[in-house]
N, C-alpha and C positions, 0 to 999 in steps of 0.2 A: 641368809647373811653370809658375807664373805669373811675370810680371815687371812692374816698374813703369816707366812712361814719363813723363818730364817734359821740359821744354824746349820745349814747344809754346806757342802763343799763350795768354798768361794763366795758365800753370801756376805753381804755387808749391809747392815750390821750383822754380826755373828750371833747375837743374843736378842731375845725378845725385849730386853731392857732398852734396846734402841728403837723400839716400836711403841707408839702411844695411840690407843684408840680414842678418837675424839667424838665419835658419834656413829650411827649406823653406817657401815661401809665407808667410814671416813677415818684415815690413819695418818699420823705424823711419823715420818721416817727420819731417823738421825744417822746419816752415813758416817759421821765422825765418831760414833760410839765405838769404844775399844774396851776390852776387858780390864785394862789398866791405862793410866794416863800415857799418851803417846807423844812422840816428837815428830818433827818434819811433817810429812803428809799423813802421819797417824795422829797428829794433834787435833783437838777440836777446831773446826773451821778450816781444816786443811785437806779433808778427805778427797781422794781421787777414785773412790770405789763406791759402787752401789750394786746390790743384787738381792732380790727377794722373790718370793712366790705369792701370788694372790690365789687362794684356793676358794672355789665356789662349789659348795656341797649341794646346792639346790638343783632342781631339774631345768631351770631356765637361766637366762642371762641376768647378771646383776650389775648395777651401776656402782662404781667404786671411785673414791676420791683419795689420791695419795698426795700428802703435803710433804714434799721432800725438802727437809730443812737442813741446808748446808752449813748453817751457823757461822757464816763469815765473820760477823761482828763479835763472836765469842772466842775468837782465836786468841791464845795467849800472846802477850806483847812480844815475846822472843820467837814466836812462830807465826807472825802475821803473814798471810799469803802474799807471795811476790807478784802482786797485780797492781795496776795503777789505781783501781777502784773496785768496789763491790760489784758495780755494773759490769766491768770487764770480766771479773771472776764468774759471774752468773751468766754471761753471754755464752759460755761454753757448757752451761748446765740447764739449758732451757729445753731439753729433750730427753727421752729415754728410748730404749729399744724393747720390744715386746715380742714374746714367742707364745702363741696360743697352744692349747693342748693338741697333741697329735701333729703339730707342724714343725718342720725343721727350719723354717724361714724366720727372720727377724724383721719386724716392721718398726718404723720410727714414729713416735708419738710426740708432738710438741707440747710444751708445758706453758702455763701462764706464770710469769715471774713477778713476785712482789718482794722487795728487799732481798733476802737470801733464801726465800722459799720458792721452789718450783712446784706448782700444783698440776698434777696429771689426772685427767678424768678418763676412765676406761669403762667400757662395757665388756665384762669378762664372761665367757661361756662357762658352762659347768666343767669342773676339772681344775688343773693347775696351770696358771698362766705365769710365765717368768717375766720379770721386769729387771732390766739392768741399765746402767749408764751406757755401756758398750757391750757388744756381743762377747760373752765369756769364752775363755779357753782354759779348761780345768787341768789340774794335775792328772786326773783320770784320763782325759783326752790325750795328754802328753805321753802317759805310759802306754796307751793303746797305739799311738803313732810309732813309738819306739819299737814296740812288739811287732808291728806290721812290717818293719824293716829287717827283722832278724833273718828271714829266709833269703834276702837279696844277696847275690854273690859279690856285689861291689861295696857292701856295707859291713864294716866291723863296728861292734858296739862294746864300749868299755864303761863300766861303772866307776866313775872317779871317786865316789864316796857317798856319804849320806848327809842330809841336812841335820840341824839341831834336833828335829823331831823324828828323825829316822827315815826320811824320804830319799828316793834315789836322785842322784845327780849324774846324768849320763853324758858320754861323749860319743858322737857318731864320727866315723872315719870313712870317707868316700874318695876313691880314686880308681884308676884302671889297673890292669895287671902288668903294664909295661914297667921296665926296670930303669928307665932313664931318670936323670936327676929332675926333681920336681920341687916347686916352691910350697912351703907349708902355709895354708890359709886357715883362719879361724873365724867362724861365724857364731855369734852369741845372741841368744834370745832370752827375754823375760827376767832380766836382773831386777826390774821394777815390777812388782806383782800385778798392778792394775793394767799394765800395757799389753793386753791380749793381742793387739795387732801385730806385735813382734812375733808371737807364736804362729799366727797364720802366714805372715810373710816368710818365716823360716820354713814352714811346710811347703810353700810354693817354690822356694829355692831348692830344697832337697828333692822334691819330685822332678824338678827340671834337671838337676844334676844327674839323676838316675834315668833320664829319658834317652831316646835315640836321636834327639836333636843334634845335628852336626856340631853346633857350637858347644853343647854339653860334652860330646865325645872329645872335642879338642881341649875343653877345660879339664877333664879328668886326666888327659895325657900330660898336662902341664903343671897340675896342682895336686896336692893332697889336702882335701877339705876336711877340717875338723869342725864339728857343729855341736854346740852346747844347746840342746833344745829347751831346757827350762832350768835356769841358774838359781831361781829362788822359789823352790816348791813350797816351803812353809808359808811364805807370804801369800802365794797364790791360793793355797787351801784355806788359810785363816782370814781371808778378806782384807788383807793389808793393801795399802796403796803403793808405797815406795819401798818399804823396809821389809825385813824378815819377820819382825814382831813389833809391838807398839814402841819399844825403845831399842829395836834391833839394829842389824847391820845394813848399810847401804852398799850392796854388792857391786855397784857401778864403779866404786873407787878401789884403788890398790891397797889402801889401808883403811880399816874400819873396825867396828866392834868385833872382838874375837868370834868367829863363826866357822863351823866345820865345812859348810858349803863353800864359803869364800876361800878357805884354805885349800880345799880340793881344786877349786877353779884356778887359783894362782899357781899351784903346783903344776897343773896341766899346762898353763901358759908358759912356764919356765921350761918345760920339757918340749913343747911344740916349737917354741921360738918363732912365732908367726911373722912372715914378711908381708902378710895381707890380712887385714882385720876388719870385720864388719860387725857393728853393734846395732841390734834391731830394737826400736822403740816405737811407741805411739804417744805423742804428747796430746794436750788438751785442745790445742788450737783447731778450729774447724777449717780454716781457709788455706793453710799452708802446710806443705810437706817440708821436713827439715833435712838439709844436706850439710852435715856438720863435720868440720875438720879435714876435709879432703883437699889435697894439694891442688893449687889453681890449675896447673897444666892438665892434670887428670880430670878435674872438675869440668873444665871447658869441653873436653871430649865426651865425658859422661853425659852432659846436658845435650850434646848433639845426638847421642845414641838412645837416650832414655825416651820412650814414647811419652807424649804429653799426658798430663793428669788433669787437663782442663775439664774433661767430662765428669770428673769427681769434684770439680769446683776448687781445685788446688793450684797454687803456684809455689815455686821453690823459695824457701827462706834459707839463706846461706850464712854459715859461720866459718870464718877463716880458721885454719889450724893454729894451735897455740904456738907461740914462740918458744923454742926449746933451748935458747941460750939463757945463761944466768943460772942462779941456784935452782936445784931441784926442789919443788914444793914438797911439804910433808905428806901430802896425799895428792893423787892425780887420777884422772879417768884412765881406764885401761887402754883406750885408744892413744892417748898421749904417751903412756908408758911404752906401748909397742913401737911408736914412732921413735921415741928417745933411745930405747934399749936395743931394739931389733931392726931399726931403720925400716920400719914397716910402712906400707901404704895403709892408712886407716881412715874409716868413715863411720859416722853414726847416722842412721836413717831414722826419721820420725814420720810415720804414716798414720795420721789421725783418722778416726773412724767416720766422722759425720759424712753422709752421702755415699758410704761404701758398705758392701756386704762382705762376709768372710771370703767368698770366692774372689771378690774384687781385690782384697788385700793379698790373698795368695798370688794372684796374677801380678800385682804390683811388686811383690817380692821377687818373683821370677824375672820380671822385666828389669828390675834394678840390678840384680846380680849379673844378668847378661850384659847390660849396658856398662857396668863397672869393669867387667872382664874385657870387653871390647875397648874401653877407654885406656886400659894399660897395655893392650896388645900392640906390639910393635912401637911402643913409645920409647924413644931413646932414654937410657938410664939417666943421662944428664939432666933431663927435663922432669923426672918423676918428682923430685923434691922442690921444685920451683913454684 
């Protein structure tokens, strides 16, 4: 007989209360389960996170059926998912990724969807098989990545502070040894806990910046890159989707629930005063990459330099930058804030998972940073904000 294990770092649900056994090797999984009632993407029927282990203690393979109940129709009236229909919502939840014992690779398994339940049938070998909606990137992985950079002569590492639960919030600084004037750039990943693609894209960007690629050498000569590798460690560890806790802070915004990680991040932004800002995300959409808030003149050049993502089944979905005239809103995204206060070039990338591996997302992050830097290279200042 197989069993389900949750409660590990990044699992969702985090407790066995979110798992119901309905028969031999048949389990109902409730990704919306939270230790207390949540809001936004932590509310019932709003979850954007899934992570569990199927443990087979026998000597041979077992057939397992997982009924992943996303509970769309049970969402509170004030937290109804922002989708046209349940069918649209579930069209992004008709698959999982699976990692078998002893393997580092993730394979995609399609589900059968009825109403808001995605049924996944697996043949699991002996040992622990991990099942997630998207390939995870844990706080432990982030800590190991930061530690791996400590010996590098081009990297300075600063602890900005700690999260509400005492986890590290780091800032990486990358540039060369030249003393000429440089533009401050800020790259931020993982403000939303479920968006592991942002972490892998960030890794790709950092590894490229530290490479001997001539364009990376030139970038280090022109910029001081500041990278926040994991802005929301509590949400990542505790299986949240968007927030730091079931009723916690949305770190994407300049004003939110009081939170030490958010305060540390905003203090760093005010000190860095970035003139170049990249926010890394992965949304639920299968078919489109997001290119949000980039000024049209730069966007046109970026799309010329950015290699096609057609092989991953993606096309670009573009959102124009917000109009900065008029009254300042009570809260705004950090990208809008950087444009308004620091006259920054700012963009949010959305690199969804479906059809991609972690190495694919790393490569996409590297290509996107290169293309963006080329897009602003030699562009007349008068065209930057048009």
